[in-house]
ZAGU-686181 format. One line per field, with one value per atom (N, C-alpha, C, O, CB): residue number from 1; x, z, y; residue in three letters; atom name; chain. Coordinates in Angstrom, 3 decimals, decimal comma, m for minus. Atoms other than C-alpha are relative to their C-alpha. Last residue first. Glycine has a CB too. Example, Ala and Ser with C-alpha at 12.3 -4.5 7.8 and 13.67 -1.06 7.14 Angstrom:
2
num: c(2 | 2 | 2 | 2 | 2 | 1 | 1 | 1 | 1 | 1) .
u: c(m0,820 | 13,670 | m0,770 | m0,261 | 0,414 | 0,890 | 12,300 | 0,900 | 1,936 | m0,992) .
w: c(m0,060 | 7,140 | 0,730 | 0,899 | m1,415 | 0,000 | 7,800 | 0,000 | 0,665 | 1,246) .
v: c(m1,190 | m1,060 | 1,090 | 2,198 | 0,462 | m1,190 | m4,500 | 1,200 | 1,181 | 0,027) .
residuo: c(SER | SER | SER | SER | SER | ALA | ALA | ALA | ALA | ALA) .
atomo: c(N | CA | C | O | CB | N | CA | C | O | CB) .
cadena: c(A | A | A | A | A | A | A | A | A | A) .
This chain:
73
num: c(73 | 73 | 73 | 73 | 73 | 72 | 72 | 72 | 72 | 72 | 71 | 71 | 71 | 71 | 71 | 70 | 70 | 70 | 70 | 70 | 69 | 69 | 69 | 69 | 69 | 68 | 68 | 68 | 68 | 68 | 67 | 67 | 67 | 67 | 67 | 66 | 66 | 66 | 66 | 66 | 65 | 65 | 65 | 65 | 65 | 64 | 64 | 64 | 64 | 64 | 63 | 63 | 63 | 63 | 63 | 62 | 62 | 62 | 62 | 62 | 61 | 61 | 61 | 61 | 61 | 60 | 60 | 60 | 60 | 60 | 59 | 59 | 59 | 59 | 59 | 58 | 58 | 58 | 58 | 58 | 57 | 57 | 57 | 57 | 57 | 56 | 56 | 56 | 56 | 56 | 55 | 55 | 55 | 55 | 55 | 54 | 54 | 54 | 54 | 54 | 53 | 53 | 53 | 53 | 53 | 52 | 52 | 52 | 52 | 52 | 51 | 51 | 51 | 51 | 51 | 50 | 50 | 50 | 50 | 50 | 49 | 49 | 49 | 49 | 49 | 48 | 48 | 48 | 48 | 48 | 47 | 47 | 47 | 47 | 47 | 46 | 46 | 46 | 46 | 46 | 45 | 45 | 45 | 45 | 45 | 44 | 44 | 44 | 44 | 44 | 43 | 43 | 43 | 43 | 43 | 42 | 42 | 42 | 42 | 42 | 41 | 41 | 41 | 41 | 41 | 40 | 40 | 40 | 40 | 40 | 39 | 39 | 39 | 39 | 39 | 38 | 38 | 38 | 38 | 38 | 37 | 37 | 37 | 37 | 37 | 36 | 36 | 36 | 36 | 36 | 35 | 35 | 35 | 35 | 35 | 34 | 34 | 34 | 34 | 34 | 33 | 33 | 33 | 33 | 33 | 32 | 32 | 32 | 32 | 32 | 31 | 31 | 31 | 31 | 31 | 30 | 30 | 30 | 30 | 30 | 29 | 29 | 29 | 29 | 29 | 28 | 28 | 28 | 28 | 28 | 27 | 27 | 27 | 27 | 27 | 26 | 26 | 26 | 26 | 26 | 25 | 25 | 25 | 25 | 25 | 24 | 24 | 24 | 24 | 24 | 23 | 23 | 23 | 23 | 23 | 22 | 22 | 22 | 22 | 22 | 21 | 21 | 21 | 21 | 21 | 20 | 20 | 20 | 20 | 20 | 19 | 19 | 19 | 19 | 19 | 18 | 18 | 18 | 18 | 18 | 17 | 17 | 17 | 17 | 17 | 16 | 16 | 16 | 16 | 16 | 15 | 15 | 15 | 15 | 15 | 14 | 14 | 14 | 14 | 14 | 13 | 13 | 13 | 13 | 13 | 12 | 12 | 12 | 12 | 12 | 11 | 11 | 11 | 11 | 11 | 10 | 10 | 10 | 10 | 10 | 9 | 9 | 9 | 9 | 9 | 8 | 8 | 8 | 8 | 8 | 7 | 7 | 7 | 7 | 7 | 6 | 6 | 6 | 6 | 6 | 5 | 5 | 5 | 5 | 5 | 4 | 4 | 4 | 4 | 4 | 3 | 3 | 3 | 3 | 3 | 2 | 2 | 2 | 2 | 2 | 1 | 1 | 1 | 1 | 1) .
u: c(1,020 | m27,244 | m0,048 | m0,745 | 0,707 | m0,293 | m25,317 | m1,183 | m2,369 | 0,225 | 0,404 | m27,161 | 0,693 | 0,345 | m1,527 | 0,784 | m24,776 | m0,525 | 0,215 | 1,104 | 0,902 | m23,290 | m1,399 | m2,540 | 0,163 | 0,513 | m20,413 | m1,300 | m1,904 | 0,712 | 0,384 | m19,902 | m0,433 | m1,168 | 0,996 | 1,132 | m20,310 | m0,052 | m1,198 | m0,008 | 0,981 | m17,759 | m0,979 | m1,785 | 0,166 | m0,044 | m15,061 | m1,310 | m1,990 | 1,809 | 0,446 | m15,534 | m0,437 | m1,590 | 1,086 | 1,465 | m15,252 | m0,829 | m1,943 | 0,181 | 0,775 | m11,975 | m1,815 | m2,712 | 0,609 | m0,048 | m10,563 | m1,019 | m2,112 | 1,205 | 1,129 | m11,003 | m0,499 | m1,709 | 0,518 | 1,296 | m9,452 | m1,353 | m2,546 | 0,229 | 0,154 | m6,315 | m1,496 | m2,343 | 1,279 | 0,600 | m6,129 | m0,792 | m1,622 | 0,953 | 1,445 | m6,211 | m0,536 | m1,749 | m0,149 | 0,728 | m3,258 | m1,544 | m2,475 | 0,675 | 0,447 | m1,438 | m1,243 | m2,209 | 0,896 | 0,240 | m1,230 | m0,504 | m1,603 | 0,848 | 1,576 | m0,829 | m0,483 | m1,692 | 0,086 | 1,242 | 1,730 | m1,112 | m2,119 | 0,129 | 0,209 | 3,860 | m1,286 | m2,477 | 1,968 | 0,848 | 3,752 | m0,605 | m1,737 | 0,783 | 1,150 | 5,064 | m1,099 | m2,304 | 0,361 | 0,701 | 7,679 | m1,527 | m2,470 | 0,889 | 0,342 | 9,011 | m1,045 | m2,146 | 1,289 | 1,135 | 8,829 | m0,428 | m1,525 | 0,430 | 1,352 | 10,874 | m1,330 | m2,479 | 0,139 | 0,557 | 13,618 | m1,543 | m2,523 | 0,955 | 0,906 | 14,001 | m0,855 | m2,073 | 0,985 | m1,023 | 15,235 | m1,020 | m2,163 | 0,551 | 1,114 | 12,864 | 1,048 | 1,577 | m1,563 | m0,065 | 15,035 | m0,499 | m0,533 | 0,927 | m0,167 | 13,071 | 0,408 | m0,357 | m1,230 | 0,214 | 12,839 | 0,681 | 1,911 | 0,421 | 0,992 | 12,363 | 0,162 | m0,657 | m2,185 | m0,236 | 14,956 | m0,263 | 0,528 | 1,778 | m0,548 | 13,945 | 0,004 | m0,640 | m0,860 | m1,094 | 13,512 | 0,469 | 1,583 | 1,184 | m1,079 | 10,917 | 1,429 | 2,374 | m0,541 | 0,003 | 8,320 | 1,282 | 1,955 | m1,497 | 0,424 | 8,819 | 0,003 | 0,372 | m1,326 | m1,188 | 10,584 | m0,256 | 0,593 | 0,557 | m0,980 | 7,481 | 1,242 | 1,563 | 0,367 | 0,346 | 5,672 | 0,149 | m0,059 | m0,109 | m0,172 | 7,963 | m0,802 | m0,329 | m0,538 | m0,901 | 8,029 | 0,463 | 1,392 | 1,119 | m0,540 | 4,621 | 1,392 | 1,351 | 0,357 | 0,773 | 3,350 | 0,580 | 0,736 | m1,350 | 0,596 | 5,665 | m1,083 | m1,527 | m0,385 | m1,265 | 8,199 | m0,776 | 0,004 | 0,939 | m0,865 | 6,040 | 0,627 | 0,772 | 0,989 | 0,727 | 3,079 | 1,103 | 0,910 | m1,544 | 0,399 | 5,416 | m0,897 | m0,866 | m0,865 | m1,505 | 6,647 | m0,320 | m0,112 | 1,148 | m0,378 | 3,072 | 1,375 | 1,752 | m0,005 | 0,808 | 1,761 | 0,566 | 0,675 | m1,495 | m0,489 | 4,603 | m0,739 | m0,028 | m0,079 | m1,470 | 3,613 | 0,808 | 1,411 | 1,077 | 0,168 | 0,314 | 1,073 | 1,241 | m0,430 | 0,426 | 1,024 | m0,210 | m0,051 | m1,221 | m1,264 | 3,095 | m0,557 | 0,028 | 0,444 | m0,969 | 0,071 | 1,440 | 2,174 | 0,177 | 0,067 | m2,271 | 0,784 | 0,733 | m1,174 | 0,074 | m0,459 | m0,244 | 0,493 | m0,862 | m1,600 | 0,749 | m0,122 | 0,627 | 1,261 | 0,091 | m2,948 | 1,453 | 1,760 | m0,304 | 1,158 | m3,698 | m0,005 | m0,645 | m1,967 | m0,375 | m0,437 | m1,097 | m0,939 | 0,370 | m0,948 | m1,106 | 0,357 | 0,755 | 1,242) .
w: c(m0,995 | 25,557 | 1,256 | 2,258 | 0,645 | m1,334 | 22,476 | 1,288 | 1,095 | m0,112 | m1,121 | 19,387 | 1,395 | 2,154 | 0,308 | m1,185 | 17,011 | 0,970 | 1,327 | 0,952 | 0,677 | 13,774 | 1,251 | 1,276 | m1,252 | 0,070 | 15,467 | m0,406 | m0,305 | m0,765 | m1,257 | 16,340 | 0,153 | 1,099 | 0,811 | m0,520 | 12,910 | 1,392 | 1,773 | m0,127 | 0,979 | 11,328 | 0,621 | 0,905 | m1,428 | m0,610 | 14,459 | m1,061 | m0,359 | m0,131 | m1,481 | 13,651 | 0,323 | 0,701 | 1,021 | m0,448 | 10,024 | 1,191 | 1,297 | 0,261 | 0,602 | 10,389 | 0,013 | 0,532 | m1,360 | m0,559 | 12,562 | m0,534 | 0,004 | m0,034 | m1,030 | 10,322 | 1,009 | 1,194 | 0,830 | 0,836 | 7,425 | 0,947 | 0,928 | m1,362 | m0,005 | 10,108 | m0,905 | m0,403 | m0,433 | m0,991 | 10,837 | 0,413 | 1,277 | 0,774 | m0,098 | 7,204 | 1,333 | 1,540 | m0,267 | 1,155 | 6,381 | 0,565 | 0,774 | m1,152 | m0,018 | 9,299 | m0,560 | 0,017 | m0,634 | m1,365 | 9,505 | 0,207 | 0,759 | 0,726 | 0,151 | 5,578 | 1,523 | 1,475 | m0,729 | 0,998 | 5,708 | 0,237 | 0,602 | m1,352 | m0,940 | 8,946 | m1,245 | m0,944 | 0,221 | m0,905 | 6,852 | 1,031 | 1,490 | 0,728 | 0,243 | 3,891 | 1,236 | 1,105 | m1,168 | 0,162 | 5,769 | m0,682 | m0,443 | m0,767 | m1,167 | 7,379 | m0,469 | 0,068 | 0,840 | m0,431 | 3,705 | 1,495 | 1,877 | m0,123 | 0,465 | 2,477 | 0,304 | 0,159 | m1,285 | m0,050 | 5,030 | m0,547 | 0,048 | m0,828 | m1,256 | 4,640 | 0,313 | 0,491 | 1,385 | m1,073 | 0,962 | 0,778 | 0,391 | 0,242 | m1,336 | m1,929 | 1,297 | 1,646 | 0,825 | m1,382 | m5,041 | 0,841 | 0,904 | 0,387 | m0,834 | m8,374 | 1,306 | 1,984 | 0,094 | m1,354 | m10,612 | 0,790 | 0,766 | 0,454 | m0,187 | m14,456 | 1,742 | 2,219 | m0,757 | m1,957 | m15,349 | 0,543 | 0,771 | 0,608 | m0,337 | m18,628 | 1,370 | 2,283 | m0,601 | m1,046 | m19,614 | 0,148 | m0,308 | m0,370 | 0,817 | m22,339 | 0,593 | m0,020 | 0,010 | 1,597 | m21,391 | m0,576 | m1,469 | m0,873 | 0,455 | m17,442 | m1,668 | m2,232 | 0,595 | m0,121 | m17,006 | m0,396 | m1,106 | 1,471 | 1,239 | m18,225 | 0,359 | m0,676 | m0,242 | 1,535 | m15,813 | m0,971 | m1,667 | m0,410 | 0,067 | m12,728 | m1,273 | m1,973 | 1,384 | 0,753 | m13,755 | 0,258 | m0,363 | 0,267 | 1,406 | m13,426 | m0,109 | m0,677 | 0,114 | 0,661 | m9,940 | m1,862 | m2,603 | 0,454 | m0,226 | m7,476 | m0,851 | m0,807 | 1,118 | m0,605 | m8,330 | 0,362 | 0,416 | 1,482 | 0,972 | m10,351 | 0,371 | m0,361 | m0,140 | 1,065 | m8,061 | m1,194 | m2,035 | m0,541 | m0,486 | m5,230 | m1,034 | m1,078 | 1,387 | 0,040 | m6,980 | 0,157 | m0,659 | 1,314 | 1,177 | m8,106 | m0,121 | m0,963 | m0,733 | 0,779 | m4,848 | m1,406 | m1,892 | m0,083 | m0,680 | m3,346 | m0,476 | m0,763 | 1,497 | 0,549 | m5,897 | 0,550 | m0,098 | 0,550 | 1,223 | m4,887 | m0,751 | m1,362 | m0,608 | m0,100 | m1,331 | m1,288 | m1,438 | 0,824 | m0,608 | m2,086 | m0,098 | m0,887 | 1,701 | 1,167 | m4,185 | 0,220 | m0,705 | m0,759 | 0,786 | m1,549 | m1,364 | m2,140 | m0,157 | m0,556 | 0,910 | m0,763 | m0,828 | 0,882 | 0,068 | m1,353 | 0,770 | 0,456 | 1,191 | 0,696 | m2,313 | 0,252 | m0,247 | m1,609 | m1,174 | 0,140 | m0,550 | m0,029 | m0,009 | m1,289 | m1,139 | 0,745 | 1,782 | 0,779 | 0,096 | m4,866 | 1,382 | 1,688 | m0,939) .
v: c(0,736 | 12,722 | 1,243 | 1,081 | m1,809 | m0,353 | 14,271 | m0,407 | m0,138 | 1,561 | m1,087 | 13,179 | m0,060 | m0,964 | m0,130 | 0,501 | 10,803 | 1,422 | 2,339 | m1,134 | m0,168 | 12,137 | m0,102 | 0,361 | m1,060 | m1,289 | 13,211 | 0,109 | 1,176 | 0,741 | m0,541 | 9,480 | 1,403 | 1,686 | m0,168 | 0,572 | 8,282 | 0,474 | 0,711 | m1,483 | m0,365 | 10,649 | m0,572 | 0,314 | m0,395 | m1,352 | 9,645 | 0,673 | 1,422 | 0,843 | 0,109 | 6,144 | 1,255 | 1,462 | m0,446 | 0,669 | 6,325 | 0,385 | 0,898 | m1,389 | m0,866 | 8,444 | m0,212 | 0,452 | m0,036 | m1,034 | 6,063 | 0,938 | 1,109 | 0,397 | 0,525 | 3,358 | 0,968 | 1,092 | m1,188 | m0,007 | 5,384 | m0,489 | m0,189 | m1,106 | m1,057 | 5,973 | m0,039 | 0,700 | 0,706 | m0,283 | 2,390 | 1,618 | 1,905 | m0,401 | 0,470 | 1,377 | 0,298 | 0,254 | m1,521 | m0,028 | 3,569 | m0,391 | 0,387 | m1,052 | m1,452 | 3,423 | 0,401 | 0,899 | 0,767 | m0,230 | m0,056 | 0,930 | 0,989 | 0,000 | 0,805 | m0,323 | m0,052 | m0,282 | m1,871 | m0,446 | 2,278 | m0,507 | 0,101 | m0,291 | m1,423 | 0,870 | 0,657 | 0,729 | 1,309 | 0,503 | m2,339 | 1,203 | 1,355 | m1,127 | 0,402 | m0,625 | m0,923 | m1,140 | m0,714 | m1,151 | 0,991 | m0,049 | 0,706 | 0,815 | m0,501 | m2,090 | 1,147 | 1,260 | 0,468 | 0,871 | m3,782 | 0,338 | m0,070 | m1,559 | m0,241 | m0,669 | m0,849 | m0,433 | m0,004 | m1,352 | m0,540 | 0,197 | 0,646 | 0,884 | 0,258 | m4,463 | 1,353 | 1,401 | m0,416 | m0,487 | m3,321 | m0,576 | m0,816 | 1,689 | m0,863 | m4,897 | 0,371 | m0,684 | m1,367 | 0,271 | m5,440 | 0,604 | 1,833 | m0,046 | m1,237 | m5,346 | m0,335 | m1,021 | 0,811 | 0,068 | m8,481 | 1,114 | 1,168 | m1,276 | m1,501 | m7,823 | m0,110 | 0,675 | m0,112 | m0,152 | m10,609 | 1,358 | 2,273 | m0,273 | m1,507 | m11,685 | 0,175 | m0,342 | 1,199 | 0,164 | m15,302 | 1,316 | 1,570 | m0,996 | m1,009 | m14,743 | 0,070 | 0,564 | 1,587 | 0,372 | m17,453 | 0,728 | 0,213 | 0,590 | 1,166 | m18,124 | m0,192 | m1,222 | m0,146 | 0,624 | m14,656 | m1,581 | m2,119 | 0,245 | m0,308 | m13,052 | m0,757 | m1,341 | 1,686 | 0,119 | m14,707 | m0,264 | m1,258 | 0,404 | 1,466 | m14,649 | m0,493 | m1,389 | m0,726 | 0,422 | m10,757 | m1,809 | m2,324 | 1,076 | m0,695 | m9,879 | m0,926 | m2,017 | 2,002 | 0,545 | m11,673 | 0,015 | m0,956 | 0,746 | 1,131 | m11,763 | m0,535 | m1,682 | 0,084 | 1,031 | m9,105 | m1,178 | m2,130 | 0,592 | 0,236 | m6,811 | m1,388 | m2,367 | 1,158 | 0,846 | m7,214 | m0,090 | m0,969 | 0,759 | 1,450 | m6,227 | m0,882 | m2,112 | 0,147 | 0,952 | m3,281 | m1,419 | m2,317 | 0,356 | 0,382 | m2,115 | m0,801 | m1,617 | 1,132 | 0,983 | m2,682 | m0,164 | m1,290 | 0,449 | 1,337 | m0,525 | m0,970 | m1,933 | m0,078 | 0,495 | 2,337 | m1,625 | m2,480 | 1,328 | 0,417 | 2,261 | m0,602 | m1,657 | 0,928 | 1,423 | 2,431 | m0,423 | m1,635 | m0,248 | 0,517 | 5,907 | m1,542 | m2,285 | 0,665 | 0,333 | 6,987 | m0,534 | m0,883 | 1,202 | 0,970 | 6,518 | m0,126 | m1,080 | m0,070 | 1,397 | 8,292 | m1,018 | m2,002 | m0,131 | 0,486 | 11,501 | m1,729 | m2,655 | 1,372 | 1,217 | 12,165 | m0,870 | m1,953 | 0,356 | 1,005 | 14,961 | m1,447 | m2,360 | 0,585 | 0,421 | 16,658 | m0,822 | m1,467 | 1,193 | 1,101 | 16,225 | m0,165 | m1,290 | 0,248) .
residuo: c(ASP | ASP | ASP | ASP | ASP | SER | SER | SER | SER | SER | PRO | PRO | PRO | PRO | PRO | LYS | LYS | LYS | LYS | LYS | LYS | LYS | LYS | LYS | LYS | LYS | LYS | LYS | LYS | LYS | TYR | TYR | TYR | TYR | TYR | GLU | GLU | GLU | GLU | GLU | LYS | LYS | LYS | LYS | LYS | MET | MET | MET | MET | MET | VAL | VAL | VAL | VAL | VAL | LYS | LYS | LYS | LYS | LYS | GLU | GLU | GLU | GLU | GLU | ALA | ALA | ALA | ALA | ALA | SER | SER | SER | SER | SER | ARG | ARG | ARG | ARG | ARG | GLY | GLY | GLY | GLY | GLY | GLY | GLY | GLY | GLY | GLY | ILE | ILE | ILE | ILE | ILE | TYR | TYR | TYR | TYR | TYR | GLY | GLY | GLY | GLY | GLY | THR | THR | THR | THR | THR | VAL | VAL | VAL | VAL | VAL | GLY | GLY | GLY | GLY | GLY | LEU | LEU | LEU | LEU | LEU | GLN | GLN | GLN | GLN | GLN | LEU | LEU | LEU | LEU | LEU | LEU | LEU | LEU | LEU | LEU | SER | SER | SER | SER | SER | TRP | TRP | TRP | TRP | TRP | MET | MET | MET | MET | MET | GLN | GLN | GLN | GLN | GLN | ASP | ASP | ASP | ASP | ASP | PRO | PRO | PRO | PRO | PRO | ILE | ILE | ILE | ILE | ILE | ASP | ASP | ASP | ASP | ASP | LEU | LEU | LEU | LEU | LEU | PHE | PHE | PHE | PHE | PHE | LEU | LEU | LEU | LEU | LEU | GLY | GLY | GLY | GLY | GLY | LEU | LEU | LEU | LEU | LEU | ASP | ASP | ASP | ASP | ASP | PHE | PHE | PHE | PHE | PHE | PHE | PHE | PHE | PHE | PHE | SER | SER | SER | SER | SER | ASP | ASP | ASP | ASP | ASP | LEU | LEU | LEU | LEU | LEU | TYR | TYR | TYR | TYR | TYR | PRO | PRO | PRO | PRO | PRO | ALA | ALA | ALA | ALA | ALA | LEU | LEU | LEU | LEU | LEU | ILE | ILE | ILE | ILE | ILE | PHE | PHE | PHE | PHE | PHE | ASN | ASN | ASN | ASN | ASN | ASN | ASN | ASN | ASN | ASN | ALA | ALA | ALA | ALA | ALA | ILE | ILE | ILE | ILE | ILE | ILE | ILE | ILE | ILE | ILE | VAL | VAL | VAL | VAL | VAL | VAL | VAL | VAL | VAL | VAL | PHE | PHE | PHE | PHE | PHE | VAL | VAL | VAL | VAL | VAL | LEU | LEU | LEU | LEU | LEU | MET | MET | MET | MET | MET | THR | THR | THR | THR | THR | ILE | ILE | ILE | ILE | ILE | PRO | PRO | PRO | PRO | PRO | ARG | ARG | ARG | ARG | ARG | TRP | TRP | TRP | TRP | TRP | ALA | ALA | ALA | ALA | ALA | SER | SER | SER | SER | SER | THR | THR | THR | THR | THR | ILE | ILE | ILE | ILE | ILE) .
atomo: c(N | CA | C | O | CB | N | CA | C | O | CB | N | CA | C | O | CB | N | CA | C | O | CB | N | CA | C | O | CB | N | CA | C | O | CB | N | CA | C | O | CB | N | CA | C | O | CB | N | CA | C | O | CB | N | CA | C | O | CB | N | CA | C | O | CB | N | CA | C | O | CB | N | CA | C | O | CB | N | CA | C | O | CB | N | CA | C | O | CB | N | CA | C | O | CB | N | CA | C | O | CB | N | CA | C | O | CB | N | CA | C | O | CB | N | CA | C | O | CB | N | CA | C | O | CB | N | CA | C | O | CB | N | CA | C | O | CB | N | CA | C | O | CB | N | CA | C | O | CB | N | CA | C | O | CB | N | CA | C | O | CB | N | CA | C | O | CB | N | CA | C | O | CB | N | CA | C | O | CB | N | CA | C | O | CB | N | CA | C | O | CB | N | CA | C | O | CB | N | CA | C | O | CB | N | CA | C | O | CB | N | CA | C | O | CB | N | CA | C | O | CB | N | CA | C | O | CB | N | CA | C | O | CB | N | CA | C | O | CB | N | CA | C | O | CB | N | CA | C | O | CB | N | CA | C | O | CB | N | CA | C | O | CB | N | CA | C | O | CB | N | CA | C | O | CB | N | CA | C | O | CB | N | CA | C | O | CB | N | CA | C | O | CB | N | CA | C | O | CB | N | CA | C | O | CB | N | CA | C | O | CB | N | CA | C | O | CB | N | CA | C | O | CB | N | CA | C | O | CB | N | CA | C | O | CB | N | CA | C | O | CB | N | CA | C | O | CB | N | CA | C | O | CB | N | CA | C | O | CB | N | CA | C | O | CB | N | CA | C | O | CB | N | CA | C | O | CB | N | CA | C | O | CB | N | CA | C | O | CB | N | CA | C | O | CB | N | CA | C | O | CB | N | CA | C | O | CB | N | CA | C | O | CB | N | CA | C | O | CB | N | CA | C | O | CB | N | CA | C | O | CB | N | CA | C | O | CB) .
cadena: c(A | A | A | A | A | A | A | A | A | A | A | A | A | A | A | A | A | A | A | A | A | A | A | A | A | A | A | A | A | A | A | A | A | A | A | A | A | A | A | A | A | A | A | A | A | A | A | A | A | A | A | A | A | A | A | A | A | A | A | A | A | A | A | A | A | A | A | A | A | A | A | A | A | A | A | A | A | A | A | A | A | A | A | A | A | A | A | A | A | A | A | A | A | A | A | A | A | A | A | A | A | A | A | A | A | A | A | A | A | A | A | A | A | A | A | A | A | A | A | A | A | A | A | A | A | A | A | A | A | A | A | A | A | A | A | A | A | A | A | A | A | A | A | A | A | A | A | A | A | A | A | A | A | A | A | A | A | A | A | A | A | A | A | A | A | A | A | A | A | A | A | A | A | A | A | A | A | A | A | A | A | A | A | A | A | A | A | A | A | A | A | A | A | A | A | A | A | A | A | A | A | A | A | A | A | A | A | A | A | A | A | A | A | A | A | A | A | A | A | A | A | A | A | A | A | A | A | A | A | A | A | A | A | A | A | A | A | A | A | A | A | A | A | A | A | A | A | A | A | A | A | A | A | A | A | A | A | A | A | A | A | A | A | A | A | A | A | A | A | A | A | A | A | A | A | A | A | A | A | A | A | A | A | A | A | A | A | A | A | A | A | A | A | A | A | A | A | A | A | A | A | A | A | A | A | A | A | A | A | A | A | A | A | A | A | A | A | A | A | A | A | A | A | A | A | A | A | A | A | A | A | A | A | A | A | A | A | A | A | A | A | A | A | A | A | A | A | A | A | A | A | A | A | A | A | A | A | A | A | A | A | A | A | A | A) .
């Protein structure tokens, strides 16, 4: 689980955002349920940092893998 904490964290954020902007408004329109979860500013900052770092890290991994495959001159 130690290697999967970043994807799990990002998935939790995706679930919270999907709940607030897709699921909760839909259910509220039919059943008048208040399932909205507060998202603090720190969470938005962490989400931005996490997405940027995750995408940047994956891109760097792929570039380095291709760089290692090339024969040195």
